N, C-alpha and C positions, 0 to 999 in steps of 0.2 A: 639469541632472538628470541621470543615465539615466534608462532604466525600469528598474521592477524584474526580474529572471526570474520566469518565470511558471507555476506546477508544464501539463504537459502534457495535455490534453484525451484522447488519444490513446496508449499504447503499448503495447508491451512492452521486462521489465529484471528484471532479478535486484537485488534488496534482501538489504543487508546491516544484521543492526542488531547495532551493541554496548554492553552495557550497562558502562557504568564504574563501575558500588555491586556488584558482581558478582568475583566469585574465577575467574578462567580459571581457577584450576587443578584447582578443583571442579566434578565432572561436573551438580552441582543445586543450584541453579538455574543453567542456561546463562544465560553473558555473553553468547555471538553466535547470533543468530537468521539464517536466511537463507533467501530465497523466492524463486520464481518467477512474477513478475505478470504477468500482460494484462490492458490495462486500458481501456476506451474509455465516456469517460462521452456521446458525442452519441448511441452506441446505445444507449447505460445496461445497459451491461456488465463484470462483473468476476469476472478469477477467481483465485486466489493458491496455490501446489503449497509444502507448508510443507515446506524441504528438513532445517533443521536447525533444533532449538530448539523454543520449545514448540510444541506439534502435531506435529510432524514426523512424514509423513506418513500428512499430512492432507491433501485436494483442498477447495479451496471455493469456491461458483460461485454469483455472486448475478447474476440478473435483474431486474434494474430495468424491463425491459423486459416488454411484456403475454405470458408464455405462453402457450401454447394448450391443456390440462389435458383429456384426457377425465374427464367425471363418471363415478363410481361407476353401480350403479343402485340405490344406496340413495339414493345425493343427486338422484337422479333421481328419484325415487319422493316425495322432502321440499319438494322444491319446484323440483324443475327440470322438469319434464312438458316431455316431447320438444313436445307440442302448443301450448305458444305459447312455449319455449324451446329453444336449442338444446343437447346433450348432454355440450357442454365447454365450459370457463370458461376466462377469459383473467387472468390472476392474476399479481402479481411473486413471484418463489418465492427460494429458493437452498438451496445446495444441499451435504451435509456429508459427503466419501466415505474411509471412512478402508482405506487402502491395509493389504496384505500377507496375513497368518495370519489375522487378527483381522479380514480385510476387512467393513465393513458402507455401509452410506446412508440416510442423513439428510435429512427435508425438510423446510420446515418457511414459510411464509408472509412476505413481505417487507412490514411496512408503513408504512414512513418510506418516503421519496424518497432518492434518491443525493445524498448530499450533494457542495457543489460542490469542486474542486479548486482552491484559494486558499489563499495566504499575503496576510493585508494588514500586509506592511513598512512601515515608515517614516522608515530612513534610506540614505541615498544615498551614491553614489558614495565610496570608501575606497581613497587607494592602501598594501600592504602592507609592506613592508619590502622597499620594490623590485622587490618585483614588483608585477605586470600584474592583481590581485587584483582582485573586487570583497568584499565584507564587509554585508553584510542582519542586522539584526535586526529580531523582533518582542520586545515584552516585554508579558506580560502579569502583575500582580500581586508577586510576589520570583519569577517563572520566566520565562526571558531566554530565545527564540532564536535561533540564528547560523545560516545560512546563507551558503556559504563558494562564491568561482567564479574560475576562470581564466580571463581572455578574452582572453589572449593566441595560444588557439587560431582556427585557421579558421571552424570551425561542426560540424569533425567530435570526436565525440571518441574523443581518445586516453588509455593513462594511461604514460609513460614512466617506468619506471623506481619505481614503487609497491610503496611499501612497504607491511604490511599496519597496520590502522587503529589506534596505537601512545600520541595524545597521555593527555597525563595533566594538560592545561591549553588555556582555551581559547589561549594565548602560541603553546605549541606547534602546536595548529591555526597558528594567523597563520603561524608561518614554515616551517612546512610549505605552508602551502596546498593542496594538492594534490586539490582540487575541480576540474574541468571545468567549464568553460561547454560547454553545445552547446543553439545557437540559443537562448539566454536564457531553457534549464531548467535549475534545480538541480540538482548529484548528491552533493551530500550538506548534511549540516543535523546540529549538537549544540544544545543542550536544557543548559542549567545553572540551578544553583539557589542564589538570591544573599542570604544574609542576612545583614544586618548587613555590609552591602557585599565579601562573602568569598561570591566562586561555588563551587560545586562541580558537577564534570560531571557530569551523567549520563545519556544515551546519544546513540548519533551512528548518525544512518541515511543509507547510502551508496547509491545507482545506479548499478547500472554497467550494462553490457553494452547501455543503452538504446536500441528502438531506435523510431521514433516511425513512427503514422499508424494507421490505421484498420484493427480488428480484424477477425480476419475469424466468423463470429459461432458456427462448427464448434465454435471454439479454448472454448467455453464450452457447450457436451455435457456433461450427464455422466456423468461418468471413468468407465470397467473397463466400459466399457459397458452399464453401469446402464442401466433406465427409469425415467420417476416413478413407476409402479407397485407397482417394487419396492425402491423406497424409505419407510422406514419416516418416519413425518409426528411432528413434533419440536416440542410445544408452545411452548413459551421461544426455540425460532432458537436464531443461533448469534451472538458477541461481535462487534466490527466488526473487522476489519484493516486494522490503523494502516500504510501504507506509505512514510509521508512524517510521520512525527507524525500529529500532530488534522490536519494539512493535505489531506493524502492520505489517504484510512480509505471502507469502503465493508462 
């Protein structure tokens, strides 16, 4: 039995998300989303620049590491006296920067730990219609998640003659087998819903132009030259960014 592909802990990539249940001919709701992701679990850092789809024109930065933040005079007066504590606080922070004409920056405190990047696979290696491919499945209730990998590559991710994501069924994905395998990293995931034995495709995630390795901490600075003090406080924070379904989120 071969080892299951593992999600990378340090990488940058472009993520494309396709909704199979929305009409691509309509502007809203969008059927395709694109984002540029910088991710470093070991350093507890994550960033997503939303390029297309929901949230387009926004950049989200998650600093699960502890960021040194200068406290205001009021905060110092209420409980952070210079006589017994520093005028700086170490906090986990998240930022949302909206670009363009109505630009703004918002910040919030991160109370949760950074989610582990992992997929609990349960299925072993299989061959697919004569192609050297792997098909891994994770099932939960009436939802099934498929990850496809082409193991004929030599450890370098490349896409020759890759067409847009247009499969209409899991059988189509099996036939195309377009996901490539790069150093045991899965780079396509398809989710389907199963009712009375009948599957319906829901979402497909693609990781494109994957570059593995530690990320430069400067990539996680607040964009557009904003400082922490420039960003308005958002009490509710911001929703998770799903870069590879539920399994890679921040």
